[in-house]
C-alpha positions as CSV (number, residue, x, y, z in Angstrom):
1,M,127.9,112.8,67.0
2,M,124.6,111.4,66.1
3,R,126.1,108.9,68.3
4,N,126.4,110.4,71.4
5,R,123.4,112.7,71.3
6,I,121.4,108.8,72.0
7,V,123.3,107.6,74.4
8,H,122.6,111.1,76.4
9,V,119.1,111.1,76.1
10,T,118.7,107.1,77.2
11,A,120.8,108.2,80.0
12,C,119.1,110.8,81.1
13,L,116.0,108.8,80.3
14,A,117.4,106.1,82.5
15,I,118.3,108.7,85.4
16,L,114.5,109.7,85.5
17,T,113.0,106.9,85.3
18,I,115.4,105.1,87.9
19,S,114.7,108.5,90.5
20,G,110.9,108.8,89.9
21,C,110.2,105.4,90.9
22,H,110.0,106.2,94.5
23,S,107.5,108.8,93.8
24,L,104.3,108.2,95.5
25,T,103.6,110.6,98.3
26,T,101.0,110.3,100.9
27,S,99.9,113.4,102.8
28,V,97.8,112.8,106.0
29,H,95.2,116.2,107.2
30,G,92.4,116.8,109.3
31,G,91.5,115.4,113.2
32,N,91.3,112.5,114.7
33,P,91.4,110.5,112.7
34,P,92.9,111.6,110.5
35,S,92.5,111.3,106.5
36,F,95.2,110.0,103.9
37,S,95.4,111.2,100.3
38,F,97.7,110.1,97.1
39,S,99.5,111.6,94.7
40,A,102.3,110.0,92.0
41,G,105.3,111.6,90.4
42,F,105.8,111.7,86.5
43,S,106.8,108.3,86.7
44,E,104.1,105.8,86.6
45,C,106.7,103.3,87.8
46,C,106.3,102.9,91.8
47,T,102.5,104.9,92.0
48,N,100.7,101.2,92.9
49,L,99.4,100.6,96.5
50,A,99.1,97.3,97.1
51,F,97.8,98.0,100.1
52,L,97.2,100.2,102.9
53,G,98.9,100.1,106.6
54,V,98.6,102.5,109.7
55,Y,101.2,101.6,112.5
56,E,101.7,103.1,115.8
57,V,105.9,103.6,116.7
58,P,106.4,102.8,119.6
59,P,108.5,104.9,122.0
60,E,111.8,103.6,121.4
61,N,112.0,103.8,117.8
62,I,111.0,107.2,117.3
63,N,114.3,107.9,116.2
64,A,114.9,105.1,114.3
65,L,117.2,105.9,111.5
66,W,114.6,105.3,108.1
67,S,117.3,103.1,107.1
68,Q,116.4,100.7,109.8
69,R,113.1,101.1,110.2
70,P,112.1,97.8,112.5
71,K,110.0,95.5,112.1
72,D,107.3,95.4,115.7
73,E,106.0,98.5,115.0
74,I,102.5,98.2,115.6
75,V,100.0,97.3,112.8
76,L,96.6,98.8,113.6
77,W,94.8,99.4,110.3
78,Q,95.4,97.6,107.1
79,I,93.4,97.5,104.1
80,W,93.9,96.2,100.4
81,P,91.9,97.3,97.3
82,A,89.7,94.6,96.1
83,S,90.0,92.6,92.7
84,G,89.6,94.8,89.9
85,I,90.1,98.3,92.2
86,S,92.8,100.7,90.3
87,N,95.4,100.9,92.9
88,S,97.3,103.3,91.0
89,A,98.0,106.4,93.4
90,N,95.9,108.9,90.9
91,A,93.2,106.6,91.1
92,L,92.8,106.8,94.8
93,P,90.5,108.0,97.0
94,T,90.9,110.0,100.4
95,I,91.1,107.3,103.0
96,T,90.0,109.0,106.5
97,Y,91.5,106.2,109.0
98,G,89.3,103.0,110.4
99,V,86.1,103.5,107.4
100,V,87.0,101.8,104.5
101,P,86.1,102.7,101.4
102,T,84.3,101.2,98.7
103,G,86.5,98.7,96.8
104,F,88.5,98.2,99.1
105,I,88.7,95.2,102.3
106,Q,89.8,95.3,105.9
107,K,92.8,92.8,106.5
108,I,93.4,94.3,109.9
109,P,92.3,93.9,112.4
110,A,90.1,91.3,111.5
111,N,87.0,92.4,112.8
112,G,85.8,95.4,113.7
113,P,86.9,99.1,113.4
114,P,90.7,99.2,114.6
115,P,91.2,101.1,117.3
116,A,91.4,105.3,118.2
117,L,94.4,107.3,117.9
118,V,95.8,108.4,120.9
119,E,97.2,111.9,121.1
120,G,100.6,112.0,121.1
121,K,101.6,108.9,120.5
122,I,103.8,108.2,117.1
123,Y,101.8,106.9,113.7
124,E,102.8,105.8,110.1
125,V,101.0,105.2,107.3
126,G,102.2,104.2,103.7
127,G,102.2,100.9,101.3
128,P,104.5,98.4,101.3
129,A,107.7,99.6,102.1
130,V,109.7,97.2,99.4
131,E,107.9,98.4,96.4
132,V,106.8,102.8,97.8
133,P,110.1,102.9,99.9
134,H,109.1,106.7,100.2
135,S,105.2,106.3,100.6
136,Y,105.1,106.6,104.6
137,V,104.6,109.3,106.1
138,R,104.3,109.8,109.7
139,F,102.3,111.8,112.0
140,V,100.9,112.5,115.8
141,I,97.6,113.5,117.3
142,R,97.6,117.1,118.5
143,N,95.1,118.6,120.3
144,G,92.5,117.2,118.0
145,K,94.9,117.7,114.9
146,A,97.0,114.9,112.1
147,T,100.4,116.7,112.0
148,E,103.1,115.3,109.7
149,V,106.1,114.9,111.8
150,P,109.7,113.7,109.6
151,I,111.5,109.9,109.5
152,P,115.0,110.0,110.8
153,G,116.5,109.6,108.0
154,K,114.3,110.2,105.3
């Protein structure tokens, strides 16, 4: 009986750990430029942000399923935490598009600010898809306000 309980508890913990692995959440809010904030679920697994990228989704890829995400999205902006900076979701600051927060390094574009976001275009923001696959959020700028839009198949 005790052995069955141990097996049951171990199985439940394993399921919770696996299901919680994709627990980094990115939120989009504000105007243009938008701001991004982060939170993590109960698991510490998969809640670190190796980098943050903002991508323009080409019109022909807007309806692509999440599992078949194209690799030809246009990288507009990418920042990385500097060495020694915590990249845990719960320690990340709110990040405004185009404003490099203290402790981060802009890698794309190599020089200068990223391009302005255009009303009506679809964008995605998130961390590396391999490490935090559910952190991506799609958004559009409408009437000067950033609004999240669904990602097909996500």
